[in-house]
mmCIF file of the N, C-alpha and C atoms, coordinates in Angstrom:
data_MODEL
# 
_entry.id   MODEL 
# 
loop_
_atom_site.group_PDB 
_atom_site.id 
_atom_site.type_symbol 
_atom_site.label_atom_id 
_atom_site.label_alt_id 
_atom_site.label_comp_id 
_atom_site.label_asym_id 
_atom_site.label_entity_id 
_atom_site.label_seq_id 
_atom_site.pdbx_PDB_ins_code 
_atom_site.Cartn_x 
_atom_site.Cartn_y 
_atom_site.Cartn_z 
_atom_site.occupancy 
_atom_site.B_iso_or_equiv 
_atom_site.pdbx_formal_charge 
_atom_site.auth_seq_id 
_atom_site.auth_comp_id 
_atom_site.auth_asym_id 
_atom_site.auth_atom_id 
_atom_site.pdbx_PDB_model_num 
ATOM 1   N N  . MET A 1 1  ? 19.360  -20.910 5.148  1.00 0.00 ? 1  MET A N  1 
ATOM 2   C CA . MET A 1 1  ? 18.276  -20.169 4.524  1.00 0.00 ? 1  MET A CA 1 
ATOM 3   C C  . MET A 1 1  ? 18.663  -18.697 4.444  1.00 0.00 ? 1  MET A C  1 
ATOM 4   N N  . THR A 1 2  ? 18.582  -18.132 3.266  1.00 0.00 ? 2  THR A N  1 
ATOM 5   C CA . THR A 1 2  ? 18.894  -16.726 3.071  1.00 0.00 ? 2  THR A CA 1 
ATOM 6   C C  . THR A 1 2  ? 17.635  -15.894 3.239  1.00 0.00 ? 2  THR A C  1 
ATOM 7   N N  . ARG A 1 3  ? 17.735  -14.878 4.052  1.00 0.00 ? 3  ARG A N  1 
ATOM 8   C CA . ARG A 1 3  ? 16.599  -13.968 4.233  1.00 0.00 ? 3  ARG A CA 1 
ATOM 9   C C  . ARG A 1 3  ? 16.890  -12.695 3.464  1.00 0.00 ? 3  ARG A C  1 
ATOM 10  N N  . ARG A 1 4  ? 15.883  -12.165 2.806  1.00 0.00 ? 4  ARG A N  1 
ATOM 11  C CA . ARG A 1 4  ? 16.079  -10.920 2.093  1.00 0.00 ? 4  ARG A CA 1 
ATOM 12  C C  . ARG A 1 4  ? 15.248  -9.826  2.747  1.00 0.00 ? 4  ARG A C  1 
ATOM 13  N N  . SER A 1 5  ? 15.705  -8.612  2.604  1.00 0.00 ? 5  SER A N  1 
ATOM 14  C CA . SER A 1 5  ? 14.978  -7.473  3.166  1.00 0.00 ? 5  SER A CA 1 
ATOM 15  C C  . SER A 1 5  ? 13.688  -7.241  2.392  1.00 0.00 ? 5  SER A C  1 
ATOM 16  N N  . GLU A 1 6  ? 12.735  -6.640  3.064  1.00 0.00 ? 6  GLU A N  1 
ATOM 17  C CA . GLU A 1 6  ? 11.459  -6.306  2.445  1.00 0.00 ? 6  GLU A CA 1 
ATOM 18  C C  . GLU A 1 6  ? 11.376  -4.797  2.269  1.00 0.00 ? 6  GLU A C  1 
ATOM 19  N N  . LEU A 1 7  ? 10.961  -4.353  1.100  1.00 0.00 ? 7  LEU A N  1 
ATOM 20  C CA . LEU A 1 7  ? 10.750  -2.938  0.848  1.00 0.00 ? 7  LEU A CA 1 
ATOM 21  C C  . LEU A 1 7  ? 9.293   -2.623  1.157  1.00 0.00 ? 7  LEU A C  1 
ATOM 22  N N  . LEU A 1 8  ? 9.057   -1.926  2.270  1.00 0.00 ? 8  LEU A N  1 
ATOM 23  C CA . LEU A 1 8  ? 7.726   -1.548  2.724  1.00 0.00 ? 8  LEU A CA 1 
ATOM 24  C C  . LEU A 1 8  ? 7.555   -0.056  2.497  1.00 0.00 ? 8  LEU A C  1 
ATOM 25  N N  . MET A 1 9  ? 6.554   0.327   1.722  1.00 0.00 ? 9  MET A N  1 
ATOM 26  C CA . MET A 1 9  ? 6.341   1.729   1.368  1.00 0.00 ? 9  MET A CA 1 
ATOM 27  C C  . MET A 1 9  ? 5.012   2.230   1.929  1.00 0.00 ? 9  MET A C  1 
ATOM 28  N N  . PRO A 1 10 ? 4.981   3.486   2.404  1.00 0.00 ? 10 PRO A N  1 
ATOM 29  C CA . PRO A 1 10 ? 3.709   4.082   2.808  1.00 0.00 ? 10 PRO A CA 1 
ATOM 30  C C  . PRO A 1 10 ? 2.986   4.623   1.576  1.00 0.00 ? 10 PRO A C  1 
ATOM 31  N N  . ALA A 1 11 ? 1.680   4.689   1.642  1.00 0.00 ? 11 ALA A N  1 
ATOM 32  C CA . ALA A 1 11 ? 0.904   5.272   0.550  1.00 0.00 ? 11 ALA A CA 1 
ATOM 33  C C  . ALA A 1 11 ? -0.185  6.161   1.136  1.00 0.00 ? 11 ALA A C  1 
ATOM 34  N N  . GLY A 1 12 ? -0.232  7.396   0.689  1.00 0.00 ? 12 GLY A N  1 
ATOM 35  C CA . GLY A 1 12 ? -1.232  8.339   1.189  1.00 0.00 ? 12 GLY A CA 1 
ATOM 36  C C  . GLY A 1 12 ? -2.487  8.401   0.351  1.00 0.00 ? 12 GLY A C  1 
ATOM 37  N N  . ASN A 1 13 ? -2.430  7.808   -0.846 1.00 0.00 ? 13 ASN A N  1 
ATOM 38  C CA . ASN A 1 13 ? -3.620  7.758   -1.696 1.00 0.00 ? 13 ASN A CA 1 
ATOM 39  C C  . ASN A 1 13 ? -3.480  6.581   -2.663 1.00 0.00 ? 13 ASN A C  1 
ATOM 40  N N  . LEU A 1 14 ? -4.530  6.310   -3.405 1.00 0.00 ? 14 LEU A N  1 
ATOM 41  C CA . LEU A 1 14 ? -4.560  5.143   -4.281 1.00 0.00 ? 14 LEU A CA 1 
ATOM 42  C C  . LEU A 1 14 ? -3.508  5.236   -5.379 1.00 0.00 ? 14 LEU A C  1 
ATOM 43  N N  . ARG A 1 15 ? -3.310  6.414   -5.945 1.00 0.00 ? 15 ARG A N  1 
ATOM 44  C CA . ARG A 1 15 ? -2.309  6.590   -6.997 1.00 0.00 ? 15 ARG A CA 1 
ATOM 45  C C  . ARG A 1 15 ? -0.919  6.248   -6.496 1.00 0.00 ? 15 ARG A C  1 
ATOM 46  N N  . LYS A 1 16 ? -0.581  6.701   -5.295 1.00 0.00 ? 16 LYS A N  1 
ATOM 47  C CA . LYS A 1 16 ? 0.737   6.417   -4.717 1.00 0.00 ? 16 LYS A CA 1 
ATOM 48  C C  . LYS A 1 16 ? 0.891   4.936   -4.395 1.00 0.00 ? 16 LYS A C  1 
ATOM 49  N N  . LEU A 1 17 ? -0.182  4.286   -3.960 1.00 0.00 ? 17 LEU A N  1 
ATOM 50  C CA . LEU A 1 17 ? -0.121  2.854   -3.700 1.00 0.00 ? 17 LEU A CA 1 
ATOM 51  C C  . LEU A 1 17 ? 0.207   2.104   -4.989 1.00 0.00 ? 17 LEU A C  1 
ATOM 52  N N  . LYS A 1 18 ? -0.488  2.442   -6.066 1.00 0.00 ? 18 LYS A N  1 
ATOM 53  C CA . LYS A 1 18 ? -0.255  1.761   -7.337 1.00 0.00 ? 18 LYS A CA 1 
ATOM 54  C C  . LYS A 1 18 ? 1.165   2.006   -7.834 1.00 0.00 ? 18 LYS A C  1 
ATOM 55  N N  . MET A 1 19 ? 1.672   3.221   -7.680 1.00 0.00 ? 19 MET A N  1 
ATOM 56  C CA . MET A 1 19 ? 3.038   3.526   -8.104 1.00 0.00 ? 19 MET A CA 1 
ATOM 57  C C  . MET A 1 19 ? 4.049   2.720   -7.290 1.00 0.00 ? 19 MET A C  1 
ATOM 58  N N  . ALA A 1 20 ? 3.835   2.623   -5.980 1.00 0.00 ? 20 ALA A N  1 
ATOM 59  C CA . ALA A 1 20 ? 4.749   1.858   -5.131 1.00 0.00 ? 20 ALA A CA 1 
ATOM 60  C C  . ALA A 1 20 ? 4.787   0.395   -5.562 1.00 0.00 ? 20 ALA A C  1 
ATOM 61  N N  . VAL A 1 21 ? 3.621   -0.173  -5.832 1.00 0.00 ? 21 VAL A N  1 
ATOM 62  C CA . VAL A 1 21 ? 3.551   -1.574  -6.274 1.00 0.00 ? 21 VAL A CA 1 
ATOM 63  C C  . VAL A 1 21 ? 4.262   -1.741  -7.610 1.00 0.00 ? 21 VAL A C  1 
ATOM 64  N N  . LEU A 1 22 ? 3.967   -0.858  -8.557 1.00 0.00 ? 22 LEU A N  1 
ATOM 65  C CA . LEU A 1 22 ? 4.544   -0.985  -9.894 1.00 0.00 ? 22 LEU A CA 1 
ATOM 66  C C  . LEU A 1 22 ? 6.047   -0.725  -9.923 1.00 0.00 ? 22 LEU A C  1 
ATOM 67  N N  . TYR A 1 23 ? 6.555   0.040   -8.955 1.00 0.00 ? 23 TYR A N  1 
ATOM 68  C CA . TYR A 1 23 ? 7.980   0.345   -8.921 1.00 0.00 ? 23 TYR A CA 1 
ATOM 69  C C  . TYR A 1 23 ? 8.764   -0.547  -7.960 1.00 0.00 ? 23 TYR A C  1 
ATOM 70  N N  . GLY A 1 24 ? 8.147   -1.644  -7.490 1.00 0.00 ? 24 GLY A N  1 
ATOM 71  C CA . GLY A 1 24 ? 8.926   -2.657  -6.808 1.00 0.00 ? 24 GLY A CA 1 
ATOM 72  C C  . GLY A 1 24 ? 8.753   -2.834  -5.315 1.00 0.00 ? 24 GLY A C  1 
ATOM 73  N N  . ALA A 1 25 ? 7.822   -2.128  -4.694 1.00 0.00 ? 25 ALA A N  1 
ATOM 74  C CA . ALA A 1 25 ? 7.598   -2.350  -3.261 1.00 0.00 ? 25 ALA A CA 1 
ATOM 75  C C  . ALA A 1 25 ? 7.132   -3.785  -3.037 1.00 0.00 ? 25 ALA A C  1 
ATOM 76  N N  . ASP A 1 26 ? 7.618   -4.412  -1.973 1.00 0.00 ? 26 ASP A N  1 
ATOM 77  C CA . ASP A 1 26 ? 7.156   -5.751  -1.603 1.00 0.00 ? 26 ASP A CA 1 
ATOM 78  C C  . ASP A 1 26 ? 5.827   -5.675  -0.858 1.00 0.00 ? 26 ASP A C  1 
ATOM 79  N N  . ALA A 1 27 ? 5.622   -4.554  -0.158 1.00 0.00 ? 27 ALA A N  1 
ATOM 80  C CA . ALA A 1 27 ? 4.411   -4.357  0.627  1.00 0.00 ? 27 ALA A CA 1 
ATOM 81  C C  . ALA A 1 27 ? 4.148   -2.865  0.740  1.00 0.00 ? 27 ALA A C  1 
ATOM 82  N N  . VAL A 1 28 ? 2.878   -2.520  0.951  1.00 0.00 ? 28 VAL A N  1 
ATOM 83  C CA . VAL A 1 28 ? 2.473   -1.125  1.080  1.00 0.00 ? 28 VAL A CA 1 
ATOM 84  C C  . VAL A 1 28 ? 1.578   -1.016  2.305  1.00 0.00 ? 28 VAL A C  1 
ATOM 85  N N  . HIS A 1 29 ? 1.794   0.047   3.108  1.00 0.00 ? 29 HIS A N  1 
ATOM 86  C CA . HIS A 1 29 ? 0.873   0.252   4.233  1.00 0.00 ? 29 HIS A CA 1 
ATOM 87  C C  . HIS A 1 29 ? 0.050   1.502   3.984  1.00 0.00 ? 29 HIS A C  1 
ATOM 88  N N  . LEU A 1 30 ? -1.211  1.445   4.434  1.00 0.00 ? 30 LEU A N  1 
ATOM 89  C CA . LEU A 1 30 ? -2.164  2.503   4.154  1.00 0.00 ? 30 LEU A CA 1 
ATOM 90  C C  . LEU A 1 30 ? -3.246  2.507   5.212  1.00 0.00 ? 30 LEU A C  1 
ATOM 91  N N  . GLY A 1 31 ? -4.062  3.534   5.196  1.00 0.00 ? 31 GLY A N  1 
ATOM 92  C CA . GLY A 1 31 ? -5.194  3.610   6.105  1.00 0.00 ? 31 GLY A CA 1 
ATOM 93  C C  . GLY A 1 31 ? -6.117  4.731   5.691  1.00 0.00 ? 31 GLY A C  1 
ATOM 94  N N  . THR A 1 32 ? -7.345  4.681   6.172  1.00 0.00 ? 32 THR A N  1 
ATOM 95  C CA . THR A 1 32 ? -8.288  5.768   5.925  1.00 0.00 ? 32 THR A CA 1 
ATOM 96  C C  . THR A 1 32 ? -7.978  6.907   6.891  1.00 0.00 ? 32 THR A C  1 
ATOM 97  N N  . PRO A 1 33 ? -8.464  8.108   6.622  1.00 0.00 ? 33 PRO A N  1 
ATOM 98  C CA . PRO A 1 33 ? -8.138  9.239   7.501  1.00 0.00 ? 33 PRO A CA 1 
ATOM 99  C C  . PRO A 1 33 ? -8.439  8.999   8.986  1.00 0.00 ? 33 PRO A C  1 
ATOM 100 N N  . ASP A 1 34 ? -9.479  8.256   9.280  1.00 0.00 ? 34 ASP A N  1 
ATOM 101 C CA . ASP A 1 34 ? -9.821  7.997   10.679 1.00 0.00 ? 34 ASP A CA 1 
ATOM 102 C C  . ASP A 1 34 ? -9.040  6.834   11.289 1.00 0.00 ? 34 ASP A C  1 
ATOM 103 N N  . MET A 1 35 ? -8.220  6.139   10.482 1.00 0.00 ? 35 MET A N  1 
ATOM 104 C CA . MET A 1 35 ? -7.450  5.003   11.001 1.00 0.00 ? 35 MET A CA 1 
ATOM 105 C C  . MET A 1 35 ? -5.964  5.103   10.660 1.00 0.00 ? 35 MET A C  1 
ATOM 106 N N  . SER A 1 36 ? -5.465  6.296   10.400 1.00 0.00 ? 36 SER A N  1 
ATOM 107 C CA . SER A 1 36 ? -4.079  6.436   9.998  1.00 0.00 ? 36 SER A CA 1 
ATOM 108 C C  . SER A 1 36 ? -3.413  7.527   10.830 1.00 0.00 ? 36 SER A C  1 
ATOM 109 N N  . LEU A 1 37 ? -2.338  7.173   11.525 1.00 0.00 ? 37 LEU A N  1 
ATOM 110 C CA . LEU A 1 37 ? -1.632  8.146   12.354 1.00 0.00 ? 37 LEU A CA 1 
ATOM 111 C C  . LEU A 1 37 ? -0.399  8.728   11.679 1.00 0.00 ? 37 LEU A C  1 
ATOM 112 N N  . ARG A 1 38 ? 0.154   8.046   10.675 1.00 0.00 ? 38 ARG A N  1 
ATOM 113 C CA . ARG A 1 38 ? 1.418   8.460   10.085 1.00 0.00 ? 38 ARG A CA 1 
ATOM 114 C C  . ARG A 1 38 ? 1.300   9.522   9.004  1.00 0.00 ? 38 ARG A C  1 
ATOM 115 N N  . THR A 1 39 ? 0.187   9.580   8.337  1.00 0.00 ? 39 THR A N  1 
ATOM 116 C CA . THR A 1 39 ? 0.088   10.436  7.159  1.00 0.00 ? 39 THR A CA 1 
ATOM 117 C C  . THR A 1 39 ? -1.299  11.054  7.061  1.00 0.00 ? 39 THR A C  1 
ATOM 118 N N  . LYS A 1 40 ? -1.396  12.075  6.308  1.00 0.00 ? 40 LYS A N  1 
ATOM 119 C CA . LYS A 1 40 ? -2.704  12.650  6.022  1.00 0.00 ? 40 LYS A CA 1 
ATOM 120 C C  . LYS A 1 40 ? -3.308  11.850  4.878  1.00 0.00 ? 40 LYS A C  1 
ATOM 121 N N  . SER A 1 41 ? -3.912  10.757  5.221  1.00 0.00 ? 41 SER A N  1 
ATOM 122 C CA . SER A 1 41 ? -4.432  9.806   4.253  1.00 0.00 ? 41 SER A CA 1 
ATOM 123 C C  . SER A 1 41 ? -5.559  10.397  3.417  1.00 0.00 ? 41 SER A C  1 
ATOM 124 N N  . GLN A 1 42 ? -5.557  10.049  2.145  1.00 0.00 ? 42 GLN A N  1 
ATOM 125 C CA . GLN A 1 42 ? -6.617  10.471  1.231  1.00 0.00 ? 42 GLN A CA 1 
ATOM 126 C C  . GLN A 1 42 ? -7.395  9.259   0.719  1.00 0.00 ? 42 GLN A C  1 
ATOM 127 N N  . PHE A 1 43 ? -7.386  8.165   1.472  1.00 0.00 ? 43 PHE A N  1 
ATOM 128 C CA . PHE A 1 43 ? -8.076  6.943   1.068  1.00 0.00 ? 43 PHE A CA 1 
ATOM 129 C C  . PHE A 1 43 ? -9.520  6.949   1.559  1.00 0.00 ? 43 PHE A C  1 
ATOM 130 N N  . SER A 1 44 ? -10.426 6.622   0.663  1.00 0.00 ? 44 SER A N  1 
ATOM 131 C CA . SER A 1 44 ? -11.788 6.288   1.067  1.00 0.00 ? 44 SER A CA 1 
ATOM 132 C C  . SER A 1 44 ? -11.802 4.776   1.311  1.00 0.00 ? 44 SER A C  1 
ATOM 133 N N  . LEU A 1 45 ? -12.862 4.284   1.885  1.00 0.00 ? 45 LEU A N  1 
ATOM 134 C CA . LEU A 1 45 ? -12.959 2.836   2.097  1.00 0.00 ? 45 LEU A CA 1 
ATOM 135 C C  . LEU A 1 45 ? -12.937 2.101   0.754  1.00 0.00 ? 45 LEU A C  1 
ATOM 136 N N  . GLU A 1 46 ? -13.561 2.666   -0.265 1.00 0.00 ? 46 GLU A N  1 
ATOM 137 C CA . GLU A 1 46 ? -13.548 2.059   -1.599 1.00 0.00 ? 46 GLU A CA 1 
ATOM 138 C C  . GLU A 1 46 ? -12.129 2.026   -2.171 1.00 0.00 ? 46 GLU A C  1 
ATOM 139 N N  . ASP A 1 47 ? -11.350 3.104   -1.936 1.00 0.00 ? 47 ASP A N  1 
ATOM 140 C CA . ASP A 1 47 ? -9.954  3.140   -2.382 1.00 0.00 ? 47 ASP A CA 1 
ATOM 141 C C  . ASP A 1 47 ? -9.130  2.056   -1.694 1.00 0.00 ? 47 ASP A C  1 
ATOM 142 N N  . VAL A 1 48 ? -9.378  1.844   -0.409 1.00 0.00 ? 48 VAL A N  1 
ATOM 143 C CA . VAL A 1 48 ? -8.652  0.815   0.336  1.00 0.00 ? 48 VAL A CA 1 
ATOM 144 C C  . VAL A 1 48 ? -8.925  -0.550  -0.291 1.00 0.00 ? 48 VAL A C  1 
ATOM 145 N N  . ILE A 1 49 ? -10.176 -0.824  -0.567 1.00 0.00 ? 49 ILE A N  1 
ATOM 146 C CA . ILE A 1 49 ? -10.544 -2.108  -1.169 1.00 0.00 ? 49 ILE A CA 1 
ATOM 147 C C  . ILE A 1 49 ? -9.864  -2.267  -2.521 1.00 0.00 ? 49 ILE A C  1 
ATOM 148 N N  . GLU A 1 50 ? -9.935  -1.228  -3.364 1.00 0.00 ? 50 GLU A N  1 
ATOM 149 C CA . GLU A 1 50 ? -9.298  -1.296  -4.678 1.00 0.00 ? 50 GLU A CA 1 
ATOM 150 C C  . GLU A 1 50 ? -7.778  -1.452  -4.545 1.00 0.00 ? 50 GLU A C  1 
ATOM 151 N N  . GLY A 1 51 ? -7.182  -0.735  -3.597 1.00 0.00 ? 51 GLY A N  1 
ATOM 152 C CA . GLY A 1 51 ? -5.736  -0.816  -3.398 1.00 0.00 ? 51 GLY A CA 1 
ATOM 153 C C  . GLY A 1 51 ? -5.278  -2.189  -2.934 1.00 0.00 ? 51 GLY A C  1 
ATOM 154 N N  . VAL A 1 52 ? -6.013  -2.782  -2.008 1.00 0.00 ? 52 VAL A N  1 
ATOM 155 C CA . VAL A 1 52 ? -5.675  -4.125  -1.526 1.00 0.00 ? 52 VAL A CA 1 
ATOM 156 C C  . VAL A 1 52 ? -5.803  -5.126  -2.667 1.00 0.00 ? 52 VAL A C  1 
ATOM 157 N N  . GLU A 1 53 ? -6.871  -5.033  -3.435 1.00 0.00 ? 53 GLU A N  1 
ATOM 158 C CA . GLU A 1 53 ? -7.051  -5.940  -4.574 1.00 0.00 ? 53 GLU A CA 1 
ATOM 159 C C  . GLU A 1 53 ? -5.941  -5.753  -5.605 1.00 0.00 ? 53 GLU A C  1 
ATOM 160 N N  . PHE A 1 54 ? -5.546  -4.509  -5.871 1.00 0.00 ? 54 PHE A N  1 
ATOM 161 C CA . PHE A 1 54 ? -4.477  -4.219  -6.822 1.00 0.00 ? 54 PHE A CA 1 
ATOM 162 C C  . PHE A 1 54 ? -3.154  -4.811  -6.334 1.00 0.00 ? 54 PHE A C  1 
ATOM 163 N N  . GLY A 1 55 ? -2.838  -4.573  -5.078 1.00 0.00 ? 55 GLY A N  1 
ATOM 164 C CA . GLY A 1 55 ? -1.602  -5.125  -4.518 1.00 0.00 ? 55 GLY A CA 1 
ATOM 165 C C  . GLY A 1 55 ? -1.567  -6.634  -4.573 1.00 0.00 ? 55 GLY A C  1 
ATOM 166 N N  . HIS A 1 56 ? -2.644  -7.279  -4.172 1.00 0.00 ? 56 HIS A N  1 
ATOM 167 C CA . HIS A 1 56 ? -2.699  -8.739  -4.183 1.00 0.00 ? 56 HIS A CA 1 
ATOM 168 C C  . HIS A 1 56 ? -2.622  -9.292  -5.594 1.00 0.00 ? 56 HIS A C  1 
ATOM 169 N N  . ALA A 1 57 ? -3.246  -8.594  -6.551 1.00 0.00 ? 57 ALA A N  1 
ATOM 170 C CA . ALA A 1 57 ? -3.183  -9.039  -7.952 1.00 0.00 ? 57 ALA A CA 1 
ATOM 171 C C  . ALA A 1 57 ? -1.755  -9.017  -8.488 1.00 0.00 ? 57 ALA A C  1 
ATOM 172 N N  . HIS A 1 58 ? -0.904  -8.179  -7.871 1.00 0.00 ? 58 HIS A N  1 
ATOM 173 C CA . HIS A 1 58 ? 0.499   -8.076  -8.280 1.00 0.00 ? 58 HIS A CA 1 
ATOM 174 C C  . HIS A 1 58 ? 1.418   -8.847  -7.339 1.00 0.00 ? 58 HIS A C  1 
ATOM 175 N N  . GLY A 1 59 ? 0.842   -9.678  -6.476 1.00 0.00 ? 59 GLY A N  1 
ATOM 176 C CA . GLY A 1 59 ? 1.634   -10.516 -5.580 1.00 0.00 ? 59 GLY A CA 1 
ATOM 177 C C  . GLY A 1 59 ? 2.284   -9.755  -4.435 1.00 0.00 ? 59 GLY A C  1 
ATOM 178 N N  . LYS A 1 60 ? 1.696   -8.614  -4.041 1.00 0.00 ? 60 LYS A N  1 
ATOM 179 C CA . LYS A 1 60 ? 2.257   -7.780  -2.969 1.00 0.00 ? 60 LYS A CA 1 
ATOM 180 C C  . LYS A 1 60 ? 1.369   -7.829  -1.746 1.00 0.00 ? 60 LYS A C  1 
ATOM 181 N N  . ARG A 1 61 ? 1.958   -7.468  -0.623 1.00 0.00 ? 61 ARG A N  1 
ATOM 182 C CA . ARG A 1 61 ? 1.185   -7.410  0.628  1.00 0.00 ? 61 ARG A CA 1 
ATOM 183 C C  . ARG A 1 61 ? 0.729   -5.977  0.867  1.00 0.00 ? 61 ARG A C  1 
ATOM 184 N N  . THR A 1 62 ? -0.473  -5.826  1.392  1.00 0.00 ? 62 THR A N  1 
ATOM 185 C CA . THR A 1 62 ? -0.975  -4.495  1.731  1.00 0.00 ? 62 THR A CA 1 
ATOM 186 C C  . THR A 1 62 ? -1.505  -4.517  3.142  1.00 0.00 ? 62 THR A C  1 
# 
């Protein structure tokens, strides 16, 4: 069985999440400002929902 690497990209806002998905990321990680330690997140809870739905619609993990 051949295993392939996964391209995991961070996203600080909804626009960046969509760009990562459209440019080939296999998965995107994100969080709201109160639940994100890596970045100064600009996601609202509504953005998170839209981003997860967008990623899943494109066959990606979020």
